[in-house]
C-alpha positions in Angstrom: 96.6 74.5 81.8 93.4 73.4 83.6 90.7 76.0 83.7 87.2 75.4 85.0 86.0 78.9 85.8 87.1 82.5 85.0 86.4 85.6 87.1 87.5 89.2 86.4 90.6 88.8 88.6 91.7 85.6 87.0 91.2 87.1 83.5 93.3 90.0 84.2 95.8 88.1 86.3 96.7 85.9 83.2 97.6 89.1 81.4 99.6 90.4 84.4 101.7 87.2 84.9 101.0 83.7 83.6 103.1 82.1 86.4 101.1 83.9 89.0 97.9 82.8 87.5 99.1 79.2 87.5 100.2 79.3 91.1 96.9 81.0 92.2 94.2 79.5 90.1 95.6 76.1 89.2 97.8 75.2 92.2 95.5 77.1 94.6 98.1 78.9 96.7 96.9 82.1 98.2 98.9 85.4 98.3 98.5 87.9 101.1 96.9 91.0 100.0 99.0 94.2 100.0 98.3 96.9 102.5 96.6 99.1 99.9 94.3 96.2 99.0 93.4 95.6 102.6 92.6 99.3 103.0 90.2 98.9 100.0 88.7 96.0 101.7 88.0 98.2 104.8 86.2 100.8 102.7 84.3 98.2 100.6 82.9 96.8 103.8 81.5 100.1 105.0 79.8 100.6 101.6 78.5 97.0 101.7 76.9 97.5 105.3 75.3 100.7 104.4 73.9 99.0 101.3 72.6 95.9 103.4 70.9 98.3 106.0 69.2 100.3 103.5 67.9 97.0 101.8 66.8 95.9 105.1 64.8 99.1 105.7 63.3 98.8 102.2 62.0 95.4 102.8 60.3 96.2 106.1 60.9 99.5 107.9 60.7 99.3 111.6 61.6 101.6 114.6 64.6 99.3 115.3 66.4 97.1 112.8 69.6 95.0 112.4 71.5 93.2 109.8 74.2 90.4 110.4 77.5 90.9 108.6 79.8 88.0 108.1 82.8 90.0 109.2 81.9 92.7 111.7 78.8 91.0 113.2 75.4 92.5 114.1 74.7 96.1 113.2 71.8 97.7 114.9 70.2 100.9 113.5 67.0 103.0 113.2 65.6 104.8 110.2 67.1 108.1 111.6 70.5 106.7 112.8 71.2 105.2 109.4 71.7 108.6 107.8 74.0 110.1 110.4 77.7 110.7 110.2 78.0 108.9 113.6 76.6 105.7 112.2 79.1 105.7 109.4 82.0 106.5 111.7 81.0 103.5 113.9 80.9 101.2 110.8 84.2 102.5 109.6 85.8 101.8 113.0 84.3 98.3 113.3 85.6 97.4 109.7 89.0 99.0 110.4 89.5 97.1 113.7 88.2 93.8 112.2 90.6 93.8 109.1 93.6 95.4 110.8 93.4 93.0 113.7 93.2 90.0 111.4 96.1 91.2 109.0 99.9 90.8 109.0 100.5 94.5 108.1 101.3 97.3 110.4 98.7 100.0 110.5 99.1 103.6 111.4 96.7 106.6 111.9 97.5 107.8 108.4 95.9 104.5 107.2 92.7 105.1 109.2 92.6 108.6 107.7 93.0 107.1 104.2 90.0 104.9 104.8 87.9 107.7 106.4 88.6 110.2 103.4 87.8 107.4 100.9 84.4 106.7 102.5 83.6 110.4 102.8 84.5 111.1 99.2 82.4 108.2 98.0 79.4 109.2 100.0 79.6 112.9 99.3 80.3 112.8 95.7 77.9 115.0 93.7 75.6 115.5 96.6 75.5 111.7 97.5 74.7 110.4 94.0 76.5 107.1 94.9 75.5 106.9 98.6 73.9 103.4 98.9 71.4 105.0 101.5 70.0 107.3 98.7 69.6 104.2 96.3 67.0 101.7 95.7 69.0 98.7 96.7 68.5 95.5 94.6 71.4 93.5 95.9 74.4 94.3 98.0 77.4 92.1 97.2 75.6 89.5 95.0 77.7 86.4 94.1 77.3 84.5 90.9 78.2 81.1 89.4 77.0 81.1 85.9 77.9 78.1 83.5 78.5 79.1 79.8 76.1 77.1 77.8 78.3 76.9 74.6 79.9 74.0 72.9 83.3 75.7 73.0 83.0 76.0 76.9 82.9 72.3 77.5 86.0 70.8 79.3 87.2 67.4 80.3 90.6 67.0 82.0 92.3 64.0 83.4 93.8 64.9 86.6 97.3 63.6 87.7 95.4 61.4 90.4 93.4 59.6 87.6 90.3 61.6 88.4 88.4 63.0 85.5 86.9 66.5 85.8 84.5 67.6 83.2 81.7 70.2 82.8 81.1 73.8 81.3 83.2 76.7 81.9 81.7 79.2 84.4 82.1 82.7 85.2 82.1 83.4 89.0 82.5 86.3 91.1 81.0 89.0 93.5 79.6 92.3 92.4 79.9 95.1 94.8 76.3 96.6 94.5 73.3 96.4 92.3 70.6 99.2 92.4 67.4 100.1 90.7 67.5 103.4 88.7 64.0 103.3 87.2 61.5 100.7 86.0 63.4 98.2 83.9 66.8 99.8 84.5 69.5 98.7 87.0 72.9 100.2 87.7 76.0 98.1 88.9 78.4 100.0 91.0 82.0 98.8 91.6 84.1 100.6 94.2 87.9 101.2 93.6 90.2 102.8 96.1 93.3 102.2 93.9 94.7 103.9 90.8 92.9 103.9 87.5 95.5 101.7 85.9 95.8 98.4 83.8 98.5 96.9 85.9 99.5 94.5 83.1 100.3 97.3 80.8 100.8 100.3 83.0 98.3 102.3 80.8 95.6 104.5 82.4 92.1 103.3 81.9 90.3 105.9 79.9 86.7 105.7 79.1 87.4 104.3 75.7 89.4 101.5 77.4 86.8 101.0 80.1 84.0 100.2 77.5 86.3 97.3 76.5 87.2 96.3 80.0 86.7 92.5 80.7 85.6 93.0 84.2 82.8 95.4 83.3 81.8 93.2 80.4 81.8 90.1 82.5 79.6 91.9 85.2 77.2 92.9 82.4 76.9 89.5 81.3 76.3 88.1 84.8 73.8 90.8 85.5 71.7 89.8 82.5 71.5 86.2 83.9 70.9 87.1 87.5 68.3 89.8 86.8 66.7 89.1 83.6 63.6 91.0 84.5 65.6 94.2 83.9 65.8 95.4 80.3 68.9 97.7 80.7 72.0 97.8 82.9 74.3 100.7 83.6 77.8 99.8 84.7 79.5 102.3 87.0 83.1 101.8 88.1 83.9 104.4 90.8 87.6 105.4 91.2 87.2 107.1 94.5 90.6 108.6 94.6 91.5 108.6 90.9 88.8 110.3 88.6 85.4 109.5 90.1 82.8 107.4 88.5 82.7 106.2 84.9 79.3 104.9 83.7 78.6 102.8 80.7 75.6 101.2 79.1 75.9 97.9 77.3 73.5 95.9 75.2 73.0 92.5 73.8 76.0 93.0 71.3 78.2 93.6 74.3 77.2 90.3 75.7 78.1 88.6 72.6 81.4 90.5 72.4 82.1 89.3 75.9 81.5 85.8 75.1 84.0 86.1 72.0 86.6 87.4 74.5 85.9 84.7 77.0 86.2 81.9 74.4 89.6 83.4 73.2 90.9 83.6 76.8 89.6 80.2 77.7 91.3 78.5 74.8 94.5 80.6 75.5 95.0 79.2 78.9 93.9 75.6 78.0 96.7 75.7 75.4 99.5 76.9 77.7 101.4 74.2 79.4 104.3 76.2 80.4 103.2 79.5 81.9 105.8 82.3 81.9 106.7 84.7 84.6 106.7 88.5 84.0 110.5 88.4 84.0 112.6 85.2 83.5 115.4 86.5 85.9 112.7 88.2 88.2 114.3 91.5 87.8 111.0 93.3 87.3 109.6 95.5 90.3 106.5 93.5 89.8 108.3 90.4 91.0 110.6 92.0 93.6 108.1 94.4 95.1 104.6 93.2 94.4 104.5 89.4 94.0 103.8 87.4 97.2 105.1 84.2 95.3 108.6 85.7 94.5 108.9 87.4 97.9 108.2 84.2 99.9 110.0 80.9 99.9 108.5 77.5 99.2 108.2 75.8 102.4 111.4 73.9 103.5 113.5 75.5 100.7 115.6 78.4 99.9 113.8 79.0 96.7 111.1 81.5 96.0 107.7 79.8 95.4 107.7 81.2 91.8 111.1 79.7 91.0 110.3 76.4 92.7 107.2 76.0 90.7 109.0 77.0 87.5 111.8 74.6 88.0 109.2 71.7 88.5 107.4 72.6 85.3 110.7 72.6 83.3 111.8 69.3 84.8 108.6 67.4 85.2 106.0 69.0 83.1 102.5 70.3 84.1 100.8 67.2 85.3 103.5 66.1 87.7 104.0 69.8 89.0 100.2 69.9 89.7 100.4 66.7 91.6 103.4 67.7 93.7 102.7 71.4 94.2 99.1 71.8 94.6 97.9 73.3 97.9 96.6 70.7 100.3 92.8 70.6 100.2 92.5 72.7 97.1 89.9 71.9 94.5 90.3 73.3 91.1 86.7 73.8 90.6 85.8 75.4 93.9 85.5 79.4 94.1 86.2 81.2 97.3 84.5 84.7 97.1 86.9 87.5 97.8 86.9 89.2 101.1 
């Protein structure tokens, strides 16, 4: 398979389902987020806006301030109003209205209450320990695009249209929040509203498993490049509704460990010319209940998107499948930040 970049979701998606990875990251087709994921986005937006407002106040406190958010628009606030429940409630309402109005799912009052409780739980945990307004904000939602300057990370592909694509493998993504704890020490915070599970294996993510988690190791490596002036980084993943925060300290050895994991995964994906679905007959609940590409038909056919692509791979091979099945306008090297 062609692979030019890896982010935490694509790294984990390959373990979950190779076919889903191929359709998403090689062919460029988008799946519609499930309702629970969309509710998580609503909660994330509230936390992001609170962090952006605090950062604005840190940079230059004034009697009246504002930030412009790419989703919900201009947010006006004062040093006093920022810390009120009313302000949080208004942010939540605006976030909820924006994402529910621009979504295929039907929302109920119970969904709003889920978001409300998630925000309340995140902000009130341990007397506000993870409330962005009580933190020294370094960067809310920083994006990264970092080439891996190793010989093994070089790639060169000849595309079906004759074009040659070459370069260095990159890691790309978006981090929820980076804060400064003390001189030389930063903390990365990643909010989770879902369950504390490895969805590929069904196992619970314990502390022991989290210190080996590719997402946290990837973020730690990215942070070392984005903010090299800090000597130490703490990685905190906060399962708001399933166990609370788990915090880990990584060092240079962990960065080397991540590069080893990344090299293995990069070569794994490159060697795989025939990605497999989770279940060959699509009997798994992950296919029938969770997968957008199995639940939806390929346009103009009676076949699921998954089966249509699978049949093309078997009959025509990878190159012709890429040529015939890639989403119009998709560029294999382009990364769209999640929402």
